C-alpha positions in Angstrom: 77.5 113.2 99.6 75.8 116.1 101.3 79.1 117.7 102.3 80.3 117.4 98.7 77.3 119.3 97.4 77.7 121.9 100.2 81.3 122.5 99.4 80.6 122.9 95.7 77.8 125.3 96.3 80.0 127.3 98.6 82.8 127.3 96.0 80.6 128.3 93.2 78.2 130.6 95.2 76.6 133.2 93.1 77.0 131.1 89.9 73.5 131.9 88.8 74.1 135.6 89.3 77.3 135.5 87.2 76.9 137.7 84.1 80.4 137.3 82.6 79.1 135.6 79.5 79.3 132.3 77.8 83.1 132.1 77.6 83.9 132.9 81.2 81.3 130.5 82.5 82.5 127.7 80.3 86.0 128.4 81.4 85.1 127.8 85.1 83.7 124.4 84.2 86.8 123.7 82.0 89.2 124.6 84.8 87.3 122.2 87.1 87.6 119.5 84.5 91.3 120.2 83.9 92.0 119.7 87.6 90.1 116.4 87.5 92.2 115.4 84.5 95.4 116.3 86.3 94.3 114.2 89.3 93.5 111.2 87.1 96.8 111.4 85.2 98.8 111.4 88.5 96.6 108.5 89.8 97.5 106.5 86.7 101.2 107.2 87.1 101.1 106.3 90.8 99.5 103.0 90.1 102.2 102.2 87.6 104.9 103.1 90.2 103.2 100.9 92.8 103.2 98.0 90.3 106.8 98.5 89.3 108.0 98.5 92.9 105.9 95.4 93.6 107.7 93.6 90.7 111.2 94.7 91.9 110.3 93.6 95.5 110.0 90.0 94.1 113.8 90.2 93.7 114.1 88.8 90.2 114.9 92.0 88.4 118.2 93.9 88.3 117.8 97.3 90.0 119.8 99.8 92.0 119.5 102.9 94.0 118.7 104.9 90.9 115.4 102.9 90.5 114.5 103.5 94.2 115.3 107.2 94.0 113.4 107.8 90.7 110.3 105.8 91.7 110.0 107.3 95.2 110.6 110.9 94.0 108.1 110.5 91.2 105.6 109.0 93.7 106.0 111.9 96.1 105.6 114.4 93.2 102.4 112.8 91.9 100.9 112.4 95.4 101.4 116.2 96.0 100.0 116.9 92.5 96.9 114.9 93.3 96.4 116.8 96.6 96.8 120.2 94.9 94.5 119.2 92.1 91.9 118.0 94.5 92.2 121.2 96.6 91.5 123.3 93.5 88.8 120.9 92.3 86.9 121.0 95.6 87.9 124.3 97.2 88.8 122.3 100.4 92.4 122.5 101.7 94.0 119.1 102.7 96.6 119.9 105.4 96.5 116.4 106.9 97.4 114.8 103.6 100.1 117.3 102.8 101.7 116.8 106.2 101.5 113.0 105.7 103.3 113.1 102.3 106.0 115.4 103.7 106.6 113.1 106.6 106.8 110.0 104.3 109.1 111.9 102.0 111.5 112.7 104.8 111.4 109.1 106.1 112.2 107.7 102.6 115.1 110.2 102.2 116.6 109.0 105.5 116.3 105.3 104.4 118.0 106.0 101.1 120.8 108.1 102.7 121.6 105.4 105.2 123.0 103.0 102.6 126.5 101.6 103.2 128.3 100.9 99.9 131.8 99.2 100.1 132.5 100.1 96.4 131.4 103.7 96.7 134.0 106.1 95.2 136.1 103.4 93.5 137.0 104.4 89.9 137.6 100.8 88.8 136.1 97.4 89.9 137.1 94.0 88.6 134.3 92.1 86.9 134.9 89.2 89.3 133.6 91.4 92.2 130.4 92.6 90.4 126.9 91.4 91.1 123.5 92.8 90.1 122.9 95.0 93.1 126.0 97.1 92.1 124.1 98.5 89.1 124.4 102.1 90.5 128.2 101.8 90.4 128.8 99.8 87.2 125.6 100.3 85.1 123.2 97.8 83.7 125.5 96.0 81.3 128.3 95.3 83.8 125.8 94.4 86.5 124.1 91.8 84.3 127.4 90.3 83.1 128.8 90.2 86.6 125.6 88.4 87.7 126.0 85.9 84.9 129.6 85.2 85.8 129.6 85.3 89.6 126.1 83.9 90.5 124.9 82.0 87.5 128.4 80.6 86.8 128.4 80.8 83.0 131.7 81.6 81.1 132.1 85.3 80.3 135.1 87.4 79.1 137.4 88.6 81.8 137.8 92.3 82.5 136.9 95.3 84.6 134.4 98.2 85.0 135.1 101.9 85.0 132.5 103.1 87.4 129.9 105.9 87.6 132.0 107.3 90.4 134.8 107.7 87.8 132.4 109.4 85.4 131.2 111.9 88.0 134.7 112.6 89.2 135.8 113.3 85.7 132.9 115.7 85.1 133.4 117.4 88.4 137.1 117.9 88.1 136.9 119.3 84.6 133.8 121.5 85.0 132.0 119.4 82.3 128.8 119.4 84.4 128.5 123.2 84.2 129.6 123.3 80.6 127.0 120.7 79.5 124.2 122.5 81.4 125.2 125.8 79.7 125.1 124.2 76.2 121.8 122.5 76.9 120.2 125.9 77.5 120.3 126.5 73.8 118.3 123.4 72.9 114.8 123.9 71.5 112.9 120.6 72.1 111.0 121.0 68.8 114.1 121.8 66.8 116.2 118.8 65.8 118.9 121.0 64.5 119.5 122.7 67.9 119.6 119.2 69.5 122.3 118.1 67.0 124.3 121.2 67.4 124.3 120.9 71.2 125.2 117.2 71.1 128.2 118.0 68.9 129.4 120.7 71.2 128.9 118.5 74.3 130.8 115.6 72.8 133.7 117.9 71.7 133.9 119.3 75.2 134.2 115.7 76.7 136.8 114.6 74.2 138.9 117.8 74.8 138.8 117.5 78.6 141.8 115.8 80.2 141.1 112.7 82.3 142.2 113.2 85.9 145.6 111.6 86.5 144.5 109.3 89.2 141.6 108.0 87.1 143.8 107.5 84.0 146.4 105.6 86.2 143.7 103.3 87.6 142.3 102.4 84.2 145.8 101.8 82.8 146.7 99.6 85.7 143.5 97.5 85.4 144.1 97.2 81.6 147.6 95.9 82.2 146.4 93.4 84.8 143.7 92.3 82.4 146.1 91.8 79.6 148.1 89.3 81.6 150.8 87.5 79.8 149.6 88.8 76.4 150.8 92.3 77.4 150.5 94.9 74.6 149.1 92.2 72.2 146.0 91.8 74.3 142.8 93.4 72.9 139.7 94.7 74.7 136.0 95.6 74.0 135.1 98.9 75.6 131.3 99.0 76.0 128.8 101.5 77.4 127.2 100.5 80.7 124.8 103.4 81.6 122.5 103.5 84.5 119.2 101.9 83.4 120.9 100.3 80.3 119.8 96.6 79.9 117.4 97.2 82.8 113.8 98.5 82.8 114.7 100.4 79.6 116.7 98.8 76.8 118.6 101.8 75.4 119.3 99.4 72.5 121.8 100.8 70.1 121.9 104.2 71.7 125.5 104.2 73.1 128.9 103.3 71.7 130.9 100.1 71.8 134.5 100.0 70.7 136.1 96.7 69.7 139.7 95.5 69.3 141.1 98.2 71.6 144.8 97.9 72.7 145.5 98.3 76.4 147.3 101.6 75.9 144.2 103.0 74.0 141.6 102.1 76.6 141.7 105.5 78.3 141.0 107.2 74.9 138.3 104.7 74.1 136.7 105.3 77.5 136.2 109.0 76.7 134.6 108.2 73.3 132.2 105.7 75.0 131.1 108.2 77.7 130.8 110.9 75.0 128.2 108.7 73.3 125.9 109.5 76.2 125.3 112.8 74.4 124.6 111.8 70.8 121.4 113.5 69.4 119.7 110.1 69.3 120.6 109.2 72.9 119.5 112.6 74.1 116.2 112.4 72.2 115.6 108.9 73.5 116.0 110.1 77.1 113.7 113.0 76.4 111.0 110.7 75.0 111.3 108.4 78.0 111.2 111.3 80.5 114.7 110.7 81.9 116.4 114.0 82.9 120.0 114.3 81.6 121.0 115.4 85.1 120.2 111.9 86.4 122.3 109.9 83.9 125.8 108.5 84.5 127.9 106.3 82.3 130.1 103.4 83.4 132.1 101.3 80.9 132.7 97.6 80.6 136.3 96.9 79.5 136.3 93.2 78.5 138.9 91.0 76.9 138.0 90.7 73.2 136.9 87.2 72.1 138.2 86.8 68.6 135.3 84.6 67.7 134.9 82.3 64.7 131.1 82.8 65.0 128.8 84.9 67.1 125.3 86.0 67.4 122.2 86.4 69.7 119.7 84.1 71.3 116.1 85.0 72.2 114.5 82.7 74.8 111.1 83.8 73.3 110.3 84.6 69.7 109.9 88.5 69.7 107.1 88.4 67.1 105.3 85.3 68.6 106.1 85.0 72.3 103.4 82.4 72.8 105.2 79.8 70.6 107.3 77.4 72.7 110.5 78.1 70.8 114.0 79.6 71.3 115.6 81.5 68.4 119.3 81.6 67.7 120.9 83.9 65.1 124.5 83.3 64.0 127.1 84.8 61.7 130.8 84.1 61.0 133.3 86.3 62.7 132.4 88.9 65.3 128.8 89.6 66.4 127.8 93.1 65.2 126.7 91.8 61.8 124.1 89.5 63.5 122.0 92.5 64.6 122.7 95.4 62.4 121.1 94.1 59.2 124.3 94.0 57.0 124.3 90.2 56.8 121.3 87.8 57.0 122.2 85.4 59.8 121.5 81.7 60.2 118.3 81.2 62.2 118.0 78.1 64.4 114.7 77.3 66.2 114.8 75.1 69.3 111.9 73.5 71.2 111.8 75.1 74.7 110.9 71.7 76.3 113.3 69.3 74.6 115.9 71.7 73.1 115.6 69.8 69.9 116.3 71.7 66.7 112.9 72.2 65.0 114.0 74.3 62.1 117.1 75.7 60.5 117.4 78.5 58.0 121.0 78.6 56.8 121.7 81.9 55.1 124.4 82.8 52.5 126.9 84.8 54.6 129.3 86.5 52.2 131.0 88.9 54.6 132.2 88.9 58.2 133.9 91.2 60.7 137.3 90.3 62.1 139.8 92.3 64.3 142.2 94.4 62.4 145.9 94.2 63.4 146.0 98.0 63.6 142.9 98.2 65.8 139.2 98.3 65.1 137.4 95.9 62.9 137.7 95.1 59.2 135.1 93.6 56.8 136.5 90.6 54.9 134.9 88.0 52.6 133.9 84.6 54.0 135.6 81.8 52.2 133.4 80.4 49.5 133.2 76.9 51.0 131.9 78.4 54.3 129.3 80.9 53.1 126.4 78.5 53.2 127.7 76.3 56.0 125.9 76.5 59.5 127.8 78.5 62.1 126.7 76.1 64.9 126.3 72.4 65.3 123.1 71.0 66.8 125.0 70.2 70.0 126.3 73.8 70.3 122.8 75.2 69.6 121.3 73.0 72.3 124.0 74.1 74.8 123.2 77.7 74.1 119.5 77.0 74.4 120.0 75.4 77.8 122.1 78.5 78.9 119.3 80.8 77.7 116.6 79.0 79.7 118.9 78.9 82.7 119.4 82.7 82.4 115.7 83.2 81.9 114.9 81.3 85.1 117.5 83.2 87.0 116.5 86.7 85.9 112.7 85.8 85.8 112.1 87.3 82.4 112.7 86.3 78.7 116.3 87.0 77.8 118.2 88.5 74.9 121.6 86.8 75.0 124.8 87.8 73.1 127.2 84.9 72.6 130.5 84.0 70.9 132.2 80.8 69.8 136.0 80.9 70.3 138.6 79.5 68.0 139.0 76.6 70.4 135.3 75.8 70.0 134.2 77.1 73.4 131.0 79.1 73.9 131.1 82.4 75.9 128.3 84.7 77.0 128.9 88.3 76.1 125.7 89.8 77.6 122.3 88.8 78.9 119.5 91.3 79.2 115.7 91.4 79.4 114.0 90.8 76.1 112.0 94.0 75.7 110.8 93.7 72.1 108.1 91.1 72.7 105.0 91.6 70.6 101.9 92.4 72.5 99.2 89.8 72.4 98.2 88.9 75.9 100.4 85.8 76.0 101.6 84.8 79.4 104.5 82.6 80.2 104.0 78.9 81.1 104.1 76.6 78.1 101.3 74.7 76.4 98.1 73.6 78.1 98.4 70.6 80.3 97.7 67.4 78.2 94.5 65.7 79.1 93.2 68.5 81.3 90.0 70.2 80.3 90.6 73.9 79.6 87.7 76.1 80.7 89.0 79.6 80.1 92.2 81.2 78.7 93.6 84.7 78.5 93.5 87.8 80.7 96.4 89.3 82.6 98.3 87.8 85.5 98.5 90.2 88.4 100.2 87.7 90.7 101.7 84.5 89.2 101.2 81.1 90.7 98.7 78.2 90.7 95.7 77.6 93.0 92.8 75.2 93.1 89.5 75.1 94.9 85.7 75.5 94.5 84.4 78.6 92.7 82.8 81.2 95.0 81.1 84.0 93.0 81.4 87.4 94.8 78.6 89.6 93.5 77.6 91.3 96.7 79.0 92.3 100.1 77.2 89.3 101.6 79.0 86.9 99.1 82.4 88.4 100.3 81.5 88.0 103.9 80.6 84.4 103.4 83.8 83.5 101.5 85.0 80.0 102.5 88.6 79.0 103.1 90.4 77.5 100.1 87.9 78.8 97.5 88.6 80.6 94.2 87.2 84.1 94.3 85.4 84.9 91.0 84.0 88.4 90.6 82.9 90.8 87.8 85.6 93.3 88.5 88.6 93.8 90.9 88.0 95.5 94.2 90.4 96.4 97.1 87.7 95.1 99.5 88.7 91.6 98.4 91.7 91.9 100.7 89.6 90.5 103.6 89.4 87.2 101.7 92.9 87.0 100.3 94.4 85.0 103.2 91.7 82.4 102.6 91.6 82.4 98.8 93.3 79.8 96.7 93.1 82.2 93.7 91.3 85.3 92.4 89.7 85.6 88.9 87.8 88.6 87.6 86.0 89.6 84.4 87.6 93.1 84.4 90.6 94.6 86.1 94.1 96.0 85.6 97.5 94.6 86.8 98.3 98.2 87.9 95.1 98.5 90.0 94.7 98.7 93.8 93.6 95.1 94.1 96.5 93.8 91.9 98.9 95.4 94.3 97.2 93.7 97.3 97.3 90.3 95.5 101.0 90.6 95.0 101.4 91.6 98.7 99.5 88.5 99.8 100.9 86.2 97.2 97.5 85.1 95.9 97.5 83.8 92.2 95.4 86.4 90.5 94.1 86.4 86.9 92.3 89.6 85.7 90.3 90.6 82.6 89.0 87.2 81.5 85.7 88.9 80.4 83.3 86.0 81.1 84.6 84.2 84.1 81.4 85.0 86.1 79.2 83.5 83.4 81.4 80.5 82.5 82.3 79.3 86.0 79.6 78.0 88.2 79.4 78.4 92.0 80.9 75.4 93.7 82.6 74.1 90.6 86.2 72.8 91.3 88.8 74.5 89.2 92.6 75.0 88.9 93.7 78.6 88.2 97.1 78.9 86.5 97.8 82.6 86.8 101.3 82.2 85.3 100.0 81.0 81.9 96.6 82.6 82.0 94.5 79.4 82.1 91.7 77.9 84.1 91.1 74.1 84.1 88.2 72.0 85.3 88.9 70.1 88.5 92.3 69.8 90.2 95.3 69.6 88.0 97.9 67.9 90.3 100.8 68.3 87.8 100.5 72.0 88.1 99.8 72.1 91.9 102.8 69.9 92.5 105.3 72.0 90.6 108.4 73.0 92.6 108.7 76.5 93.8 110.8 79.0 91.8 114.5 79.4 92.5 115.2 82.0 95.2 115.2 85.6 93.9 118.8 86.7 93.4 118.2 90.3 94.6 116.7 89.1 97.9 119.0 89.6 100.9 121.0 92.3 99.2 121.3 95.8 100.8 119.6 97.5 97.9 116.6 95.1 98.1 116.3 95.8 101.9 116.3 99.6 101.2 113.6 99.2 98.5 111.5 97.1 100.9 111.8 99.8 103.6 111.1 102.7 101.2 108.2 100.7 99.6 106.6 100.3 103.1 105.8 104.1 102.9 104.6 103.9 99.3 102.9 100.7 98.3 100.7 99.2 101.1 96.9 99.9 100.8 94.9 100.1 104.0 91.9 102.2 102.9 89.7 99.6 101.4 86.0 100.5 102.0 84.9 104.1 101.1 82.0 103.7 103.5 84.2 102.9 106.5 84.7 105.6 109.1 88.5 105.4 108.6 88.1 106.4 105.0 89.4 109.9 105.6 92.8 111.8 105.6 93.5 110.7 109.2 93.2 107.1 108.2 95.9 107.3 105.5 99.2 105.6 106.2 100.9 105.4 102.8 101.1 107.2 99.4 98.8 104.4 98.1 96.2 105.3 100.7 96.4 109.0 99.7 95.9 108.0 96.0 92.9 105.8 96.8 91.2 108.4 99.0 91.6 111.3 96.5 90.6 109.2 93.5 87.4 108.1 95.3 86.6 111.6 96.5 87.2 113.1 93.0 84.3 111.1 91.6 82.0 112.8 94.1 83.3 116.2 93.1 82.7 115.6 89.4 79.4 113.9 90.1 78.2 117.2 91.6 79.2 119.3 88.6 75.7 119.0 87.2 74.3 120.8 90.2 76.2 123.9 89.2 74.9 123.9 85.6 71.3 124.9 86.4 70.5 128.5 85.7 73.3 129.0 83.1 71.1 130.6 80.6 72.7 131.9 77.5 75.9 129.9 78.0 74.8 126.6 76.6 74.1 124.8 73.3 70.8 123.1 72.8 70.7 119.5 71.5 68.4 119.3 68.5 67.1 115.7 68.9 64.0 113.9 70.1 64.9 113.0 73.7 61.9 114.3 75.6 64.3 116.5 77.5 65.2 120.2 77.3 68.8 119.2 76.9 71.5 121.8 77.0 75.3 121.2 76.4 78.3 122.9 77.9 81.4 122.0 75.9 84.7 121.9 77.9 86.7 121.4 74.7 86.6 118.8 72.0 83.0 117.7 72.8 81.4 119.3 69.7 82.9 119.0 66.2 84.9 121.9 65.0 82.4 122.9 62.2 79.5 123.1 64.7 81.4 124.9 67.6 79.6 128.1 68.6 76.2 127.1 67.3 73.2 127.6 69.5 71.6 124.3 68.4 73.5 121.1 67.4 72.4 117.7 66.1 73.8 114.3 67.3 76.0 114.3 64.2 77.7 117.4 65.5 78.8 115.6 68.7 82.5 114.5 69.0 82.4 113.5 72.7 82.9 109.7 72.8 80.8 109.1 75.9 78.0 111.5 75.0 77.7 109.9 71.6 77.4 106.5 73.2 74.7 107.8 75.7 72.7 109.3 72.8 72.4 106.0 71.1 70.0 105.0 73.9 68.8 108.4 74.9 67.4 109.6 71.5 63.9 108.2 71.2 63.2 105.9 68.4 59.9 106.0 66.5 58.9 102.8 68.3 59.6 104.3 71.7 57.6 107.4 70.8 54.7 105.3 69.7 54.7 102.8 72.6 55.1 105.1 75.6 52.0 104.3 77.8 49.9 106.8 79.7 48.3 105.5 82.9 45.8 108.2 83.6 44.7 106.7 87.0 48.3 106.4 88.1 49.0 110.0 86.9 46.1 111.4 88.9 47.1 109.4 91.9 50.6 110.9 91.6 49.3 114.4 91.3 47.0 113.9 94.4 50.1 112.6 96.3 52.0 115.7 95.4 49.2 118.1 96.4 49.1 116.4 99.8 52.7 115.8 100.5 54.4 118.6 98.6 51.9 121.5 98.4 54.7 124.1 97.9 56.4 122.3 95.0 56.6 124.6 92.0 54.7 123.7 88.9 57.8 124.5 86.8 59.4 121.2 87.9 58.0 119.6 84.8 60.2 120.4 81.8 63.2 121.6 83.8 66.4 121.8 81.9 68.8 118.9 81.6 72.5 119.3 81.1 75.4 117.5 79.4 78.9 118.9 80.3 81.2 117.2 77.8 84.7 117.0 76.4 86.1 114.5 73.9 86.4 111.8 76.6 84.3 113.1 79.5 80.5 113.4 80.2 78.6 114.7 83.1 74.9 114.3 82.3 72.0 115.5 84.6 68.4 114.6 83.7 65.7 116.5 85.5 62.2 115.3 84.6 59.3 116.0 86.8 60.2 115.3 90.4 63.0 112.9 89.8 66.7 113.5 89.1 69.3 111.3 87.4 73.0 112.1 87.2 75.6 110.3 85.2 79.3 111.0 85.3 81.7 109.2 83.0 85.2 109.1 81.5 85.9 107.1 78.4 89.4 107.0 77.0 92.3 104.7 76.1 93.6 104.3 79.7 91.6 101.5 81.4 92.3 102.7 84.9 90.8 106.1 84.2 87.5 104.8 82.7 84.4 104.8 84.8 80.6 105.5 85.0 78.9 106.7 88.1 75.1 107.0 88.2 72.6 108.2 90.7 68.8 108.3 90.4 66.4 109.7 93.1 63.0 111.2 93.7 59.7 110.9 91.9 56.2 112.1 92.1 54.5 109.0 93.5 54.2 107.9 97.2 57.2 106.5 99.1 56.3 102.9 98.4 56.1 103.4 94.6 59.3 105.4 94.5 61.1 102.7 96.5 59.9 100.0 94.1 61.3 102.0 91.2 64.6 102.5 92.9 64.9 98.8 93.6 64.0 97.9 90.0 66.7 100.3 88.7 69.2 98.7 91.1 68.4 95.3 89.8 68.9 96.6 86.2 72.2 98.2 87.1 73.3 95.0 88.8 72.5 93.0 85.6 74.6 95.5 83.6 77.6 94.8 85.8 77.4 97.9 88.1 78.3 97.9 91.8 75.0 99.1 93.3 73.8 100.8 96.4 70.2 101.6 97.1 68.3 103.2 100.0 64.6 104.4 100.0 64.0 106.1 96.6 67.7 106.6 95.8 69.9 104.2 93.9 73.4 104.6 92.7 75.9 102.5 90.7 79.5 102.5 89.6 81.2 100.7 86.7 84.9 101.2 86.3 88.4 100.2 85.0 87.3 98.6 81.8 88.2 99.2 78.1 86.5 102.2 76.4 84.4 99.8 74.2 82.7 98.4 77.3 82.1 101.9 78.7 80.4 102.8 75.4 78.3 99.7 75.5 77.1 100.4 79.0 76.4 104.1 78.2 74.0 103.0 75.4 72.1 101.0 78.0 72.2 103.9 80.4 70.7 106.2 77.8 67.8 103.8 77.3 67.5 103.4 81.1 67.1 107.1 81.6 64.2 107.1 79.1 62.8 103.8 80.4 62.5 105.0 84.0 60.8 108.4 83.3 57.6 108.6 85.4 57.6 104.8 85.9 57.0 105.3 89.7 53.3 105.7 89.0 53.3 102.3 87.3 54.9 100.5 90.3 51.5 99.3 91.7 52.7 96.1 93.4 55.9 94.2 94.3 55.4 92.2 91.1 56.0 95.4 89.1 59.7 95.3 90.1 60.3 92.0 88.4 58.1 93.1 85.4 60.1 96.3 85.0 63.5 94.5 85.1 62.4 91.8 82.7 60.9 94.4 80.3 64.1 96.5 80.2 66.5 93.5 79.8 64.3 92.3 76.9 65.3 95.4 75.0 61.8 97.1 75.2 61.9 100.8 74.6 59.6 101.6 77.6 57.8 99.9 80.5 54.4 98.7 79.7 53.0 96.8 82.7 50.0 95.5 80.6 52.3 94.0 78.0 54.6 92.6 80.8 51.6 90.9 82.4 52.3 92.5 85.8 49.5 95.1 86.2 
């Protein structure tokens, strides 16, 4: 920590001599805070990227090279942003880290460019040749449907795909790329009218541009082959299949589908479909999702139209209640669009996920339906009176669709949204299957109801790595607990920590009270394949050391004893993306991005030269940034005339530096403010414990003998100490979500640094307390007592001599606020208590007294003096 303070003092040398006034001085603090914010934002984005890549590495999600390119380029960008932010924050260049990121970026580029693609450049590919890993060539919709047909083996319409290579060739040959770029220059992001005007101009340019002869000929030939013996009488559905569509983003309803298209009209329909890439709604959606227009490409699915008697959608989970063990089927007469666009209320059929029995039917009155028009397109016609209230599906047909839905869910590894049709011959056909993205949030994990007869101990949390493990509970509260971790045990801890990696090969499962599925440890859990359940809140208090438990991280449940029915479950089916070239490329690129080797901040390898991946860079800078912000308070001393004074009974000469949003608008600029004027969320929470109550003011004891002993010690051991140490200023540097608080009272010094916002991974409290006026023994006793208190509050604690520090991190804002209230009281509770630490028994007395809620330490009342 010494080097951190030295660097900051060097960076801000002459601060106390600065005469630039309140605004300029505050701006320096604000700039430092802004760099810290920038670093935290990139850290959060990188953790999301690591988590997304981990999920794709499982091989149960459709992805292509577009995913690999986007995630690796974003990871490189945010890693460099973190480095640059830290350099400005600390004033220390990081050439080693920059060189590492540049090397990793070059290696990733080489890996990506080495791909061999047999379909590359083909304008048209038959659906019979399409699988999931071809998503870059045929888009999300075609890739999913090809997977359903060719690997899952369910019936789908025949047809072909017009590829993204055809799209790019069309744009290149006609100059559309340059035309669109020119038109987009006139868009004002905050002006919807300019977006609509640009979209209209872009679509008109696409529809006017002639399709290259070779492309038109390839599409016409494929259409004729697809029509077969039906010839010109055949009809097709031409559907959008954009990169990313039906993948990690839904793009639901953004792009165009044209139904009942004759073979000789497919070329024209194709141009209308790709022009829908540039509707105002689609362009706005991409803007909101952060997808550059330059990165998009549209393929098209040209499928034989199924002139269905009934059609609809199937959800393998209820969107509004995903925890219920039901499948939902919606059905209408005729073609399927009326099942989803709200024109007609569809039949609703509920199936039990276990037995596929129909549990509930809601048969609607269906007065209208869509049917193919002989002249092309669709026409709305009345449903015959005797069919309006008749179910569209029999129980047998519903059960068959339900079984297909569960089969698709198992294959793709996620709840599915399936479009289906019932032919005139009574055969069922799958028209599309994609990930169900509209599930309501509620913490529900997949896995069915609790095991009958098994005693449920805990339920909830988030599964960082699915699976089931059983063994005796081993509580990990200290480094010694981790070192003593036995093989086959279940690691239970207050919060997640990367250091747990040393036990992952021996752990049956991991459970924590707090933690995030995008955190460092979650990434390691997935790498080692350890069933991991995070955020249960009270696992460390509800589970006893040595107690045998079964952890089902897939469903978010912990049972007493061994539940053999769970432990004996067969392994999941092989991941369908595993073994593909694109999966191998992701694995090779991820090797430079995802692994974490920097685990222990105290280890000698925890430095730039020890970094091997982008995750290591992220971990190092995130850890170092805490130290930089922790030292901010050291810069605040001497800033006379640039602060605001807190008008409250705290016993401190407390001055405030507002970085923006920390003081309510009506009180901004005042020289004195009350607690009611504070808008900073963490500072308000701290003040609930820091402002002295009437009881605290009345009860604070005075130990005259101890005080004289302390003064004698100071006269002997510190004869040059200035008398002005008593009553020195304390500072709170605040924003709406940030607090850096330094308390200087007498000869001791406490510093608290905190972020408290909506993003769990950003939230933390770091605290350090050192010094005192008593002898070394009394100061050490106080430090040990504070360490015990911090430990009881859930902090990770380090203590040496008269210094103690603690960290509490990655928890919801409400928990941060709760701990800050305790920290405010602790700062008051520990003032001048070193003189009261007259024996070893005083340590226990002080801890007991604080945890009882007492406003101050009174040894006499505690029975320890």
